[in-house]
C-alpha positions as CSV (number, residue, x, y, z in Angstrom):
1,M,-13.8,4.9,-3.0
2,Y,-10.2,4.2,-2.4
3,E,-9.2,6.0,-5.7
4,R,-11.1,9.1,-4.7
5,A,-9.7,9.1,-1.3
6,L,-6.2,8.4,-2.6
7,A,-6.6,11.3,-5.0
8,I,-7.5,13.7,-2.2
9,F,-4.8,12.5,0.2
10,E,-2.1,12.8,-2.5
11,Q,-3.2,16.3,-3.3
12,H,-3.3,17.3,0.5
13,L,-0.5,15.3,1.9
14,G,1.7,14.5,-0.9
15,E,2.4,11.1,-2.6
16,E,4.9,9.9,0.1
17,H,2.9,10.5,3.3
18,P,2.3,7.6,5.5
19,N,-1.5,8.0,5.3
20,V,-1.1,7.5,1.5
21,G,0.7,4.6,2.1
22,T,-2.1,3.1,4.2
23,L,-4.7,3.9,1.5
24,V,-2.5,2.3,-1.2
25,N,-2.0,-0.8,0.8
26,N,-5.7,-1.2,1.6
27,Q,-6.4,-0.5,-2.1
28,G,-4.1,-3.5,-2.7
29,S,-6.2,-5.7,-0.4
30,V,-9.3,-4.9,-2.2
31,L,-7.7,-5.5,-5.6
32,K,-6.5,-8.8,-4.3
33,A,-10.0,-9.7,-2.9
34,M,-11.4,-9.0,-6.4
35,G,-8.7,-11.3,-7.9
36,D,-6.7,-8.5,-9.6
37,Y,-3.2,-9.9,-8.3
38,A,-1.1,-7.7,-10.6
39,G,-3.0,-4.6,-9.4
40,A,-2.7,-5.7,-5.7
41,Q,1.2,-6.4,-6.1
42,Q,1.6,-2.9,-7.8
43,M,-0.2,-1.2,-4.7
44,Y,1.5,-3.2,-2.1
45,E,5.0,-2.4,-3.8
46,R,4.0,1.3,-3.8
47,A,2.9,1.1,-0.1
48,L,6.2,-0.6,0.8
49,A,8.2,2.0,-0.7
50,I,6.4,4.8,0.9
51,F,6.8,3.2,4.4
52,E,10.3,2.1,3.8
53,K,11.2,5.9,3.3
54,A,9.1,6.9,6.5
55,L,9.6,4.1,9.0
56,P,12.7,2.1,10.3
57,P,13.2,-1.3,8.5
58,D,12.0,-3.4,11.4
59,H,8.6,-1.5,12.0
60,P,5.5,-3.8,12.1
61,T,3.9,-1.9,9.3
62,I,6.8,-2.8,6.8
63,Q,6.4,-6.5,7.8
64,T,2.8,-6.5,7.4
65,I,3.1,-5.1,3.8
66,K,5.8,-7.6,3.0
67,G,3.6,-10.3,4.3
68,N,0.8,-8.9,1.9
69,L,3.2,-9.3,-0.9
70,E,4.2,-12.8,0.0
71,S,0.6,-13.8,0.1
72,L,0.3,-13.2,-3.5
73,D,2.6,-15.9,-4.2
74,Q,0.4,-18.5,-2.7
């Protein structure tokens, strides 16, 4: 479902819209829960890149996504 929603959001909002970043981050969490850590890392990194362009560096969303990435190392 996330893949379908992501395609719709990208089409209507553009690939770098913060709402797209939210879906990408959430998809990363699903992949992590499924044990696909490489896929999760890819999604988290993409989400981080989107939000780093849209938000100030100290924004809580950026810190959350960095925490998601760090959780993959455990």
